[in-house]
Phi, psi and omega in degrees: 000152182298321183297335182271347186241352184237137177295124181291347182270313183244350178083002179281158179297143176284150179294149179292155183279334177051043175079005181286146176265170178100197185289147176286154176292135178263324181238157184279342183202166177296326180297317179293323178295318178297320179298319179296320177300314181297319181297320181287336185260020175301129186257128179300150181299325180298323179295318180296315179298321178295321179293319177299317178296321179296322178296320178299319178293322179296321178296316181295329183276352181294132175230138185286348181226144355286160185304323183294321178291319179298315180298317179297318179295321178294321178297317178298317179297316180298322179295317179294318178296321177298321177297316180297321178298318181291322176300316180296322180293317178299317179296318179298314181295324178294324182287335180239050189300330182295338182267355182271126181234166177301342181279353180288170180296158182304134181294125184281154171270160178276113183272143180283165174299167186303327183272001183253166179289160177286161184285150176288161184203197192262144185292138176239355178094143180289158180275190185250174180265215187287159182252168178260170178305142186267143180271349178241105182229005186248164168062033180284158182280327182253170181284150185276137175191137180283153177239159183200165175295148188244163184271142175221171178305330181260015187297325179297313178295322181295318179297319179295319179296317180297324179290321187272000184278069179266188183296333182273352187243132176239126182295136171275179187297319181295314179295323179298317179298317179299323184290320191253333186301324180299344183262003186302311185295313182290330175293324178294321176297317179299314180294328177293316178301320183289322188260331184078004184236127177295317180297315179297321182299318178299315180293323182291326175295319176298318178295324178298312179293325176301312180290321181297321179301314182286339180263006188297330180293330180273355182292300173054025175065021184284343175221168174297151179303319182298312180297319180299313181291322178295326177297313181296316181297318181297317179291328174296320178295319178294323177297319178298318180296321179295322181289320187267332182051042182286138178221141173301144181240171174273142170287138179253147177297144178252142183301136174078007182244138173268102184274349187097162186269345183280164180287131180282162172292169179293151179266113179246092191294334184268358183296133178225156178281161180236124183292133176300329181296338180271000178285149176300143177282171179298327179289325182283328185210094182287351182286100185298328183298319187292341177237020185296150184299323187296332182263008177240344179299149184301326181295325176289316181298319178292321181293319185290340178292344179283344181281143170305153190305315183289322175298319178299316180296317180298314182297318180294314182294320183277305189274331182266312184269344176079019176290151177287167178297323180293318178295318179296318179298319179294318182296323186257004181056050177235170172274159178299320178298320179294321178298312181296322178295316179298321180294320178296329177279326185288320186299309179294326178297315180294318181299323179293335182270346181275154180301134183288337181283345183286111179250338177209156182237113181277154184287328184227157173288148181258179184297325179297318180294320179295326177292323176298316179298317181299316181291326178299313180292320180295321180296318180292318183289331178266001182056036184265095183294325181296314177297320183297308185290336177293344179271350189266142173287165183296324184250031181302147176242138176235122176230162187221062182299140007269009185286158186275007185277138179204149179214139178231125180104144182299321183297315181294319181291322178299317179298320179294318183288328185303316184283337182269342180259353182269114181300338180275352182276142176293345179264010181299124182284318184142193181266144189250150165225152181225151170236136181288151178209176175226133180218133176057034182072012182241160174285146181214166179218128173273118184261135180238139182241133169256105184287154180307132179088000180244169184239358184242138174273120182252145180304131184238315188199148172248110181266120175257125188254136167253117188244134173234117185069239179244026180231147175272123182257346178201136174237124175246116186255127183245155178291159194275006186292344179266006179309314181301327179295336179262008181073021181259135177289162178272349178219153171232141177291155183295333184266017181302000000 
């Protein structure tokens, strides 16, 4: 039949099966599948207007006390705004379909408001059950700690649903939401570790729920909900890597710039910061390992991008999440021996990419680090180059993903800063203001510039600092489009 041999999106012939088992191809490419998803998820204008009105009511209903109620209300508001953002993105991509390629970020699903069920989605396959003793348990990069499903206000209902999800039972939308929503935050962290991109992580979680919804009939409670969802999320991340084929690159010298004589770090153009506020709370996820600082710092995220996709997945599932070798093998459709082999190759590669001076990872920043951040912001705002450079280590590195600019060493960075902080220089950017922030378990500062002749400070850069002792050893500067995710405004008044 024509429907079985022709792509319904573009009309081209479908690829041959070549003896493969499983489901037949429905579309000829990921691009056609994404286009079909967008077409099916077109949202009526009345729905959008209703969501905007609901957001307005949520804002009006916010009260600052008691803190627990306020926090819950802000989370609900953020979820609704996130849904509206995804609707807008789908509409934008549909309007400019010619620019959307398989290399773009995973197409998001339209997520419901907090009180509504999660969106249906695409099958990712059920997870596995319990694992056997592991043959590789030594020399891990991260600290050892077991992980487990955690308790939430709906945990009793969720456990019952997981138990009752047999072959005769199919979850409805409400039950599905109860089952999967408690894992949204930790799944987003997992997708962020795998991808290194905050934007991609948000889209990948939507894709995970999309696939889980369509695979719910095959779930049948054969594995924990958490293991099942992590399997789907990990495979969604691997699919993204296959589509984009992203690899860290070398920074190249730029004409007329003194970059310093030392070797720069690898250039990871898609690397983005992750707001600490979006991490699961202790109540949501008591497993300290899964949100530990060492596996969220930018230096770890950049290093793990050097691993092949499957090695990266194995290391995250085994060393970060604490899954057994058998569970990891089931999730990735590998043998236990292959999992152990991949882990043995991944650990030394990652260790070689991590800073050699790092001997321990503390859970929280200390008073010295906070004082360094305060002086860093004060130096920029007072245009005090001497104070600024006094905070830098001798071999500090400054990078600005996705831009090609890089500097290694205090001397090179001082030369770069001198022309931008000097009001008499033609390269003078303007006057600075900063707001403190936290990203990836590290101290950060949102920088705002009031350019000459203007009266408003506009968002310019988010600097994430890696501090050792009382010196800054690395600055990673990001573009300001993620300021709202960190609770930072895009403008500051001149009289702040």
